[in-house]
C-alpha positions in Angstrom: 99.8 105.3 122.9 96.7 104.6 125.1 94.2 101.9 124.3 91.7 104.6 123.6 94.0 106.5 121.1 91.7 105.8 118.0 89.2 108.1 119.7 91.7 110.9 119.1 91.8 110.5 115.4 91.4 113.8 113.6 89.1 114.1 110.6 89.3 114.0 107.8 91.0 110.6 107.7 92.4 108.8 104.6 91.3 105.2 104.3 93.6 103.1 102.1 91.6 100.1 100.8 91.9 97.2 98.4 89.5 97.9 95.5 89.8 94.3 94.4 88.5 92.9 97.7 84.7 92.2 97.6 84.3 93.0 101.3 86.2 96.3 101.0 84.1 97.3 98.0 80.9 96.8 100.1 82.3 98.8 103.0 83.6 101.6 100.7 80.2 101.8 98.9 78.5 102.3 102.3 81.2 104.8 103.4 80.7 106.8 100.2 77.0 107.3 101.0 77.5 107.9 104.8 76.1 111.2 106.1 79.7 112.0 107.4 81.4 111.1 104.1 83.2 114.5 104.2 85.3 113.1 107.1 86.8 110.4 104.9 89.1 110.3 101.9 89.0 107.0 100.1 92.2 105.7 98.4 92.2 102.5 96.4 95.7 101.1 96.6 95.0 98.9 93.6 94.2 101.9 91.3 96.7 103.2 88.8 96.4 106.6 90.5 97.7 105.3 93.8 100.9 107.1 94.8 103.7 105.0 93.3 106.2 106.5 95.7 105.2 103.8 98.1 107.7 101.0 97.9 106.6 97.4 97.4 107.0 96.6 101.1 104.6 99.4 102.1 102.1 98.2 99.4 102.2 94.6 100.8 101.7 95.9 104.3 98.6 97.8 103.1 97.3 94.7 101.4 97.7 92.8 104.6 96.1 95.2 107.1 93.8 98.2 106.8 95.6 101.5 107.0 94.1 104.9 108.0 96.0 108.2 108.3 94.3 111.1 110.1 94.7 114.8 109.4 97.4 115.1 111.9 99.6 112.5 110.2 98.9 109.7 112.7 98.7 106.2 111.3 96.3 103.6 112.5 96.7 100.0 111.3 94.6 96.9 111.5 91.7 97.0 113.9 93.0 100.3 115.2 92.3 101.7 111.7 88.7 100.5 111.9 88.4 102.1 115.3 89.8 105.4 114.2 87.6 105.4 111.1 84.4 104.7 113.0 85.4 107.3 115.7 85.5 110.1 113.1 82.2 108.9 111.7 80.6 109.5 115.0 80.4 105.9 116.5 82.6 106.9 119.5 80.7 104.9 122.1 81.1 101.7 120.1 84.7 102.4 119.5 85.2 103.1 123.3 83.5 99.8 124.1 85.7 98.0 121.5 88.8 99.3 123.4 87.9 97.7 126.7 90.2 94.9 128.0 89.1 91.5 126.8 86.8 92.8 124.1 89.7 94.7 122.5 91.9 91.6 122.4 89.1 89.4 121.0 88.3 92.0 118.3 91.9 92.4 117.4 92.3 88.6 117.1 89.1 88.4 114.9 90.4 91.2 112.7 93.8 89.5 112.1 92.0 86.1 111.4 89.7 87.8 108.9 92.5 89.9 107.3 94.6 86.8 106.6 91.7 85.1 104.9 89.8 87.9 103.3 90.9 87.2 99.7 89.8 83.5 99.9 86.6 84.4 101.8 85.9 87.1 99.3 86.2 84.7 96.3 83.9 82.2 98.1 81.4 85.0 98.9 81.3 86.3 95.3 80.9 82.8 93.9 78.1 82.1 96.4 76.4 85.5 95.7 76.5 85.0 92.0 74.7 81.7 92.3 77.4 79.7 90.6 
């Protein structure tokens, strides 16, 4: 797999997201209004309709890192999932830049840092936004 493999993601992609996460909800709201929304299928892994054939381990993995599956059956996980998603939405130049050595490592590190703290950060953000 090359460092530019997210640019090969085939639309439509399925984005598996946490519907309880405030940051995810903001992103999904934006994606649902995007002019290329037909290139994305949104699946809330917290919903009752989520395919229960996934075992608990797979669910926990999806809760820990973003998962995207393209139309060819290729999986992209973590920052690679974000890159694949944005590539199919037409932001290929930005994705290409994010794959360059140095920048790729820094973005991957930043994503992992955020992913581990997103629940706590989301609770803080919601509390701050509500004025409490």
